[in-house]
C-alpha positions as CSV (number, residue, x, y, z in Angstrom):
1,M,11.2,19.8,-47.5
2,V,7.6,21.0,-47.0
3,L,6.8,17.9,-44.8
4,F,9.9,18.7,-42.7
5,F,8.6,22.3,-42.1
6,I,5.1,21.1,-41.2
7,Y,6.5,18.5,-38.8
8,S,8.9,20.9,-37.2
9,S,6.1,23.4,-36.7
10,F,3.9,20.8,-35.1
11,V,6.7,19.8,-32.8
12,Y,7.5,23.4,-31.9
13,I,3.9,24.2,-31.2
14,Y,3.0,21.1,-29.1
15,S,6.2,20.4,-27.3
16,G,5.5,22.8,-24.5
17,S,2.0,21.3,-23.8
18,E,3.3,18.4,-21.8
19,K,3.0,18.4,-18.0
20,Q,6.4,19.4,-16.6
21,P,7.7,17.5,-13.5
22,V,7.5,19.2,-10.2
23,S,10.9,20.0,-8.6
24,P,11.4,18.3,-5.3
25,S,11.1,20.4,-2.1
26,A,13.8,20.4,0.6
27,T,11.6,18.0,2.6
28,V,11.3,15.6,-0.4
29,I,15.1,15.7,-0.9
30,A,15.6,15.0,2.8
31,G,13.2,12.0,2.5
32,W,15.2,10.7,-0.5
33,Q,18.4,11.0,1.5
34,I,16.8,9.0,4.3
35,W,15.6,6.5,1.8
36,Q,19.3,6.1,0.6
37,Q,20.9,6.2,4.1
38,K,18.5,3.5,5.5
39,N,18.9,1.4,2.4
40,C,15.2,1.2,1.8
41,H,15.9,0.3,-1.8
42,T,17.5,-3.0,-0.9
43,C,14.1,-4.4,0.0
44,H,11.6,-2.0,-1.7
45,Q,11.2,-0.9,-5.3
46,L,10.5,2.5,-6.9
47,Y,9.4,2.4,-10.5
48,G,10.0,-1.4,-10.5
49,L,13.7,-1.0,-9.5
50,G,15.1,-2.2,-6.3
51,G,14.8,-5.2,-3.9
52,Y,12.0,-7.7,-3.9
53,M,11.7,-8.5,-0.2
54,G,9.1,-5.6,0.4
55,P,6.5,-4.1,-1.9
56,D,7.0,-1.6,-4.6
57,L,6.3,1.8,-3.0
58,T,6.0,3.9,-6.2
59,N,2.2,4.4,-5.9
60,I,1.6,3.6,-2.2
61,A,0.6,7.2,-1.4
62,S,-2.3,7.2,-3.8
63,D,-3.7,3.9,-2.5
64,A,-7.0,4.7,-0.7
65,N,-6.3,2.3,2.1
66,K,-2.5,2.4,2.5
67,G,-1.7,6.0,1.5
68,T,-2.6,7.8,4.7
69,D,0.2,9.3,6.8
70,A,-0.8,7.2,9.8
71,Y,-0.6,4.0,7.8
72,L,2.8,4.8,6.3
73,K,4.3,6.0,9.6
74,T,3.1,2.9,11.5
75,F,5.2,0.7,9.3
76,M,8.1,3.1,9.5
77,K,7.9,3.4,13.2
78,Y,7.3,-0.2,14.3
79,G,8.4,-2.3,11.3
80,T,7.1,-5.8,10.6
81,A,8.3,-9.3,10.9
82,N,10.4,-8.8,7.8
83,M,11.1,-5.0,8.2
84,P,13.1,-3.8,11.1
85,N,12.3,-0.8,13.2
86,L,14.7,1.8,11.8
87,H,14.2,4.2,14.8
88,L,13.2,7.1,12.7
89,T,12.3,10.5,14.3
90,E,9.0,12.1,13.5
91,T,10.8,14.6,11.2
92,E,12.4,11.8,9.3
93,M,9.1,10.0,8.9
94,D,7.5,13.2,7.6
95,A,10.3,13.6,5.1
96,L,10.0,10.0,3.9
97,V,6.2,10.4,3.5
98,S,6.8,13.6,1.5
99,F,9.3,11.7,-0.7
100,L,6.8,8.8,-1.3
101,R,4.1,11.3,-2.2
102,W,6.4,13.0,-4.6
103,V,7.4,9.7,-6.2
104,D,3.7,8.7,-6.4
105,K,2.9,11.8,-8.5
106,S,5.8,11.2,-10.9
107,G,5.0,7.8,-12.4
108,K,3.5,4.4,-12.3
109,S,5.1,1.3,-10.9
110,Q,3.3,-1.2,-13.1
111,V,2.4,-1.1,-16.7
112,A,-1.0,-2.3,-17.8
113,K,-1.2,-6.1,-18.4
114,E,-2.4,-5.5,-22.0
115,S,0.9,-3.6,-22.7
116,V,3.0,-6.7,-21.9
117,H,3.5,-9.5,-24.5
118,W,3.4,-13.1,-23.2
119,T,7.2,-13.2,-23.6
120,G,7.5,-10.4,-21.1
121,T,8.4,-7.6,-23.6
122,Y,6.5,-4.4,-23.9
123,I,4.0,-3.9,-26.7
124,F,4.1,-0.3,-28.1
């Protein structure tokens, strides 16, 4: 009983110290809606979930070379050999960039190699 009280007190005191997620802005929500409408998830991944034709974009915004607005918008505007030009407006591209920046702050796409067992399962 004493251990339960100590444990409960510890949980109560330290449970509020975790960083709380930031609520998405209207622009971020608009970017998410464009992500869905244009079916970006069929080729790209977020948090390791989605298609495998294009790269995982979870942490693209924090990449020093690829995370600039100009770099991201170039791919959105012109596409590539494997990615079509989706004819996005400047406002839509801004919203998508905001969405990708919000996703980037919320998690990691890949776990560390030392956290994965050779069988492919996670080591806790």
